[in-house]
C-alpha positions as CSV (number, residue, x, y, z in Angstrom):
1,M,-72.0,-8.3,11.4
2,E,-71.2,-7.2,15.0
3,P,-68.8,-8.6,17.6
4,I,-70.1,-6.6,20.6
5,R,-73.5,-6.0,22.2
6,W,-74.6,-4.2,25.3
7,E,-78.0,-5.3,26.6
8,N,-79.7,-4.9,30.0
9,N,-76.5,-3.7,31.6
10,T,-74.7,-6.9,30.4
11,L,-71.8,-7.1,27.8
12,Y,-72.0,-9.8,25.2
13,L,-69.0,-10.7,23.1
14,L,-69.0,-12.9,20.0
15,D,-66.3,-15.6,20.8
16,Q,-63.9,-15.1,17.9
17,T,-61.8,-18.1,19.0
18,K,-64.6,-20.4,17.8
19,L,-65.3,-18.8,14.4
20,P,-66.0,-19.9,11.8
21,L,-67.1,-23.3,13.0
22,E,-69.3,-22.0,15.8
23,T,-71.2,-18.8,16.5
24,A,-71.2,-18.4,20.3
25,W,-72.0,-15.3,22.3
26,I,-70.6,-15.0,25.9
27,S,-72.2,-12.7,28.5
28,Y,-70.1,-10.7,30.9
29,S,-71.1,-8.9,34.1
30,N,-67.5,-8.8,35.5
31,Y,-64.8,-6.5,34.2
32,R,-62.1,-8.9,35.1
33,A,-63.6,-11.6,32.9
34,V,-63.6,-9.0,30.0
35,A,-59.9,-8.3,30.6
36,Q,-59.3,-12.0,30.3
37,A,-61.5,-12.2,27.1
38,I,-59.2,-9.5,25.6
39,E,-56.1,-11.4,26.6
40,T,-57.3,-14.7,25.2
41,M,-58.6,-13.0,22.0
42,V,-62.3,-13.8,22.5
43,V,-62.5,-10.1,21.3
44,R,-59.6,-8.7,19.2
45,G,-58.8,-5.9,16.8
46,A,-57.7,-2.5,18.1
47,P,-61.0,-0.7,17.8
48,A,-63.1,-3.6,19.2
49,I,-60.8,-3.9,22.2
50,G,-61.4,-0.2,22.9
51,V,-65.1,-0.6,22.7
52,A,-65.1,-3.7,24.9
53,A,-62.9,-1.9,27.5
54,G,-65.4,1.0,27.6
55,Y,-68.2,-1.4,28.4
56,A,-66.0,-3.3,30.9
57,Y,-65.4,0.0,32.7
58,C,-69.2,0.3,33.1
59,L,-69.3,-3.2,34.5
60,A,-66.8,-2.1,37.1
61,A,-68.8,0.9,38.1
62,Q,-71.9,-1.2,38.3
63,A,-70.1,-3.7,40.6
64,Y,-68.6,-1.0,42.9
65,Q,-71.4,1.6,43.1
66,E,-72.1,0.6,46.7
67,A,-68.4,0.4,47.7
68,P,-67.1,3.1,50.1
69,S,-63.8,3.2,48.2
70,F,-65.5,3.7,44.8
71,A,-62.8,5.9,43.2
72,A,-60.0,3.6,44.3
73,K,-61.8,0.6,43.0
74,M,-62.4,2.2,39.6
75,K,-58.7,3.2,39.4
76,A,-57.8,-0.5,40.0
77,A,-60.3,-1.6,37.4
78,K,-58.8,0.7,34.8
79,E,-55.3,-0.6,35.5
80,R,-56.4,-4.2,35.2
81,L,-58.1,-3.5,31.8
82,A,-55.1,-1.5,30.6
83,A,-52.8,-4.4,31.3
84,S,-54.8,-6.8,29.1
85,R,-52.9,-6.1,25.9
86,P,-50.0,-3.6,25.4
87,T,-49.9,-2.7,21.7
88,A,-53.4,-1.5,20.6
89,V,-53.6,2.1,21.7
90,N,-57.4,2.2,21.3
91,L,-57.6,0.3,24.6
92,F,-55.9,3.1,26.5
93,W,-57.7,5.8,24.6
94,A,-61.1,4.4,25.5
95,L,-60.2,3.9,29.2
96,D,-58.9,7.4,29.4
97,R,-62.1,8.7,27.9
98,M,-64.2,6.7,30.3
99,E,-62.1,7.9,33.3
100,A,-62.6,11.5,32.1
101,C,-66.3,10.9,32.0
102,L,-66.2,9.6,35.6
103,T,-64.1,12.6,36.7
104,A,-66.6,15.0,35.1
105,C,-69.3,13.3,37.2
106,G,-67.3,13.9,40.4
107,N,-66.1,10.3,40.7
108,M,-69.5,9.4,42.1
109,P,-71.3,6.0,41.9
110,T,-74.3,7.9,40.4
111,A,-72.2,8.3,37.2
112,L,-73.1,4.8,36.0
113,S,-75.7,6.0,33.5
114,A,-73.3,8.6,32.1
115,L,-70.6,6.0,31.8
116,I,-72.9,3.7,29.9
117,A,-73.9,6.5,27.6
118,E,-70.2,7.3,27.0
119,A,-69.3,3.7,26.2
120,Q,-72.2,3.5,23.8
121,A,-71.0,6.7,22.2
122,I,-67.6,5.2,21.7
123,H,-69.2,2.2,20.0
124,R,-71.4,4.3,17.7
125,E,-68.6,6.6,16.8
126,D,-66.4,3.7,15.8
127,V,-68.9,2.4,13.4
128,A,-69.5,5.8,11.9
129,Q,-65.8,6.4,11.5
130,N,-65.4,3.0,9.8
131,K,-68.1,3.8,7.3
132,A,-66.6,7.3,6.7
133,M,-63.1,5.8,6.0
134,G,-64.7,3.2,3.8
135,Q,-66.2,5.8,1.6
136,L,-62.9,7.8,1.5
137,G,-60.8,4.8,1.0
138,A,-63.0,3.4,-1.8
139,E,-61.8,6.4,-3.9
140,I,-58.3,5.0,-4.1
141,V,-59.4,1.5,-5.2
142,P,-58.9,1.1,-9.0
143,P,-61.6,-0.6,-11.1
144,Q,-61.6,-4.4,-11.1
145,A,-59.1,-4.3,-8.2
146,R,-57.4,-7.4,-6.9
147,I,-56.7,-6.6,-3.3
148,L,-54.5,-8.4,-0.8
149,T,-55.2,-8.1,2.9
150,H,-53.7,-9.5,6.1
151,C,-55.2,-10.6,9.4
152,N,-58.7,-9.3,10.1
153,A,-59.5,-5.6,10.0
154,G,-63.2,-6.1,9.4
155,A,-66.5,-5.8,11.4
156,L,-65.2,-8.4,13.8
157,A,-62.1,-6.2,14.7
158,T,-64.2,-3.1,15.3
159,G,-67.5,-1.9,16.6
160,G,-68.9,-3.0,13.2
161,Y,-68.2,-2.6,9.4
162,G,-64.4,-2.6,9.6
163,T,-61.3,-0.5,8.7
164,A,-59.4,-2.2,5.8
165,L,-62.4,-4.4,5.1
166,G,-64.7,-1.4,5.5
167,V,-62.8,0.1,2.5
168,I,-63.2,-3.2,0.6
169,R,-66.9,-3.3,1.5
170,A,-67.5,0.2,0.2
171,A,-65.4,-0.4,-3.0
172,F,-67.2,-3.6,-3.6
173,A,-70.6,-1.8,-3.3
174,Q,-69.3,0.5,-6.1
175,G,-68.5,-2.4,-8.3
176,K,-64.7,-1.9,-8.0
177,V,-63.5,-5.1,-6.4
178,A,-62.8,-8.2,-8.6
179,Q,-61.0,-10.3,-6.1
180,V,-59.7,-10.2,-2.5
181,Y,-56.8,-12.4,-1.4
182,A,-56.7,-13.1,2.3
183,D,-53.5,-14.1,4.1
184,E,-54.2,-16.9,6.5
185,T,-52.2,-15.0,9.2
186,R,-50.3,-17.5,11.3
187,P,-50.2,-18.4,14.1
188,L,-53.9,-17.8,15.1
189,L,-55.3,-17.7,11.5
190,Q,-57.4,-14.6,11.8
191,G,-57.3,-14.2,8.0
192,A,-58.4,-17.8,7.4
193,R,-61.0,-18.0,10.2
194,L,-62.3,-14.4,10.3
195,T,-61.6,-12.4,7.1
196,A,-62.5,-15.2,4.7
197,Y,-65.7,-15.7,6.8
198,E,-66.7,-12.0,6.7
199,L,-66.1,-11.7,3.0
200,M,-68.0,-14.8,2.2
201,E,-70.9,-13.7,4.3
202,D,-71.0,-10.5,2.2
203,H,-70.6,-12.4,-1.1
204,I,-67.3,-10.6,-1.8
205,P,-65.0,-12.9,-3.9
206,V,-62.2,-14.1,-1.7
207,T,-59.2,-16.5,-2.2
208,L,-57.3,-17.7,0.9
209,I,-53.5,-18.0,0.7
210,T,-50.8,-18.9,3.2
211,D,-48.7,-16.0,4.4
212,S,-45.7,-17.2,2.4
213,M,-47.5,-17.1,-0.9
214,A,-48.0,-13.3,-1.0
215,G,-44.7,-12.6,-2.7
216,A,-45.3,-15.1,-5.4
217,L,-48.8,-13.7,-6.0
218,M,-47.3,-10.3,-6.4
219,A,-44.6,-11.5,-8.8
220,Q,-47.4,-13.0,-11.0
221,H,-49.0,-9.6,-11.2
222,K,-52.2,-10.7,-9.5
223,V,-52.3,-7.9,-6.9
224,D,-53.2,-4.3,-7.6
225,L,-53.4,-3.0,-4.0
226,V,-52.4,-4.1,-0.5
227,L,-54.8,-2.9,2.2
228,V,-54.2,-3.6,5.9
229,G,-55.4,-2.4,9.3
230,C,-53.4,-0.9,12.1
231,D,-53.1,-1.3,15.9
232,R,-51.1,1.8,16.7
233,M,-49.6,4.5,14.5
234,A,-46.7,6.8,15.7
235,A,-46.5,10.5,14.9
236,N,-44.3,9.9,11.8
237,G,-46.6,7.3,10.2
238,D,-44.7,4.2,11.4
239,F,-47.4,1.7,12.4
240,A,-47.8,-1.6,14.2
241,N,-50.1,-4.3,12.8
242,K,-50.4,-8.0,12.9
243,I,-47.1,-9.9,12.5
244,G,-46.3,-10.4,8.8
245,T,-47.5,-6.9,7.8
246,Y,-43.9,-5.6,7.4
247,S,-43.0,-8.5,5.1
248,L,-46.0,-7.6,2.9
249,A,-44.9,-3.9,2.8
250,V,-41.4,-4.9,1.7
251,N,-42.8,-7.2,-1.0
252,A,-45.3,-4.5,-2.2
253,H,-42.5,-1.9,-2.4
254,Y,-40.3,-4.3,-4.4
255,H,-43.1,-5.1,-6.8
256,G,-44.3,-1.5,-7.1
257,I,-47.7,-2.2,-5.6
258,P,-49.6,0.5,-3.7
259,F,-49.7,-0.2,0.1
260,Y,-52.3,1.4,2.3
261,T,-53.3,1.1,6.0
262,A,-56.8,2.1,7.2
263,L,-57.4,3.2,10.8
264,P,-59.6,5.5,12.9
265,S,-58.2,8.5,14.8
266,S,-58.3,6.5,18.1
267,T,-55.5,4.3,16.7
268,I,-53.1,7.3,16.2
269,D,-50.6,7.9,19.1
270,L,-48.9,11.2,18.5
271,S,-47.1,10.9,21.8
272,L,-44.7,8.4,20.2
273,P,-42.2,9.9,17.7
274,N,-41.7,6.7,15.7
275,G,-42.4,3.0,15.5
276,S,-39.4,2.0,17.7
277,C,-41.4,3.3,20.7
278,I,-44.4,1.1,20.1
279,P,-44.6,-1.7,22.7
280,I,-44.9,-5.0,20.9
281,E,-46.8,-7.8,22.6
282,E,-45.1,-11.2,22.8
283,R,-47.5,-14.1,23.2
284,D,-46.9,-17.7,24.4
285,G,-44.8,-19.7,22.0
286,G,-47.3,-22.5,22.3
287,E,-49.4,-20.7,19.7
288,V,-46.5,-21.2,17.1
289,R,-46.0,-24.9,18.1
290,T,-49.6,-25.7,17.5
291,L,-52.3,-25.2,14.9
292,C,-55.9,-25.0,16.1
293,G,-54.8,-26.9,19.2
294,I,-53.0,-29.6,17.4
295,Q,-49.2,-29.9,18.1
296,T,-47.2,-29.4,14.9
297,A,-43.7,-28.9,16.3
298,P,-41.4,-30.7,18.8
299,A,-42.7,-30.0,22.3
300,G,-39.4,-28.6,23.5
301,V,-38.5,-26.4,20.6
302,E,-38.1,-22.7,21.3
303,A,-40.7,-20.4,19.6
304,W,-40.7,-16.7,19.1
305,N,-44.2,-15.2,18.9
306,P,-44.5,-11.4,18.6
307,A,-48.1,-10.6,17.9
308,F,-47.2,-7.5,15.8
309,D,-44.5,-5.9,13.8
310,V,-43.7,-2.3,12.8
311,T,-43.9,-1.1,9.2
312,P,-41.9,2.1,8.6
313,Y,-43.7,5.0,7.0
314,K,-41.4,5.0,4.0
315,L,-43.1,1.8,2.8
316,L,-46.6,3.4,3.0
317,T,-48.3,4.8,-0.1
318,G,-51.1,6.3,2.0
319,I,-53.0,6.3,5.3
320,I,-56.8,6.1,5.2
321,T,-58.6,7.7,8.1
322,E,-62.2,8.9,8.7
323,K,-61.1,12.4,8.0
324,A,-59.0,12.1,4.8
325,V,-56.6,9.9,2.9
326,L,-53.1,11.1,3.8
327,Y,-50.1,11.0,1.6
328,P,-46.4,11.7,2.4
329,P,-45.0,13.6,4.2
330,F,-47.3,12.0,6.9
331,Q,-46.1,13.7,10.0
332,P,-47.3,17.2,9.3
333,E,-50.7,15.9,8.1
334,L,-51.2,13.6,11.1
335,R,-50.3,16.6,13.4
336,R,-52.6,18.9,11.5
337,L,-55.7,16.6,11.5
338,F,-55.2,14.9,14.8
339,G,-53.0,17.2,16.9
340,S,-55.9,18.0,19.3
341,M,-55.7,14.3,20.4
342,A,-52.1,14.6,21.7
343,G,-51.8,14.2,25.4
């Protein structure tokens, strides 16, 4: 399963707003349209956003290769793409990497082939990292595990394979997974629409629950492990993930259930000391007042719609990366393994 393709100098994105009812690919030759696709969640998930942004940067170079003000145009393109979503750090990491590639090529229009190669490398590396963390993470999954997950941290949220769902896929292949519970993840239902879809496609047993059922499920001793993704992790291990993750962490802590997050190194932001520094995207309240386009609340009611929340590191059992599974204290281990990434 893949959400992103690059063919014949054109970017193709699987429209995740239409899944699971319709499988539709959209072609892009304009980086501004890709920025809008990121904003409207045609493509979503921190690693996938980074991959898409890398290819969008190539589209900008392709469009501007005859422009006399090529360097200035590319700077503006980077700024537009960076403004598309504020929380997922992979977006900025990928754009910085693409800009560094262009700089190494002398900021010349002839850099297009090198830029495409760099974007494809980002894509390949993400899939490889996901598979590596899947194998490492599978080691912490107990036999006959009943796993609870939130939002979608699968192939659709990455270059392919998945972070949290990558661990589940690897553990299932080893015969360790008895059941996966997927939170529906209001307001946009990424768990119901995407995670349930991915797991069913792979014939992994999945049961869908509403977000408010998670605590009751834990109280009935039906959850052995909580496994989620991550959109940005600060230097101390605090991390932002889809809204509702913090509530899961509190519930897991109360019920004594191990709670892990899985993420590639590109999601770690060592420039931020703690989670209070992570910018949290707030989306239109209309998403809360509706369900799949159908109004479910009074038209004039105020709605608060943060896309993410921050879970403090003290609620984390461990952090699964492509290099190792980390345990407390997290800060020195994050610095030791990923310190070379600090800006």
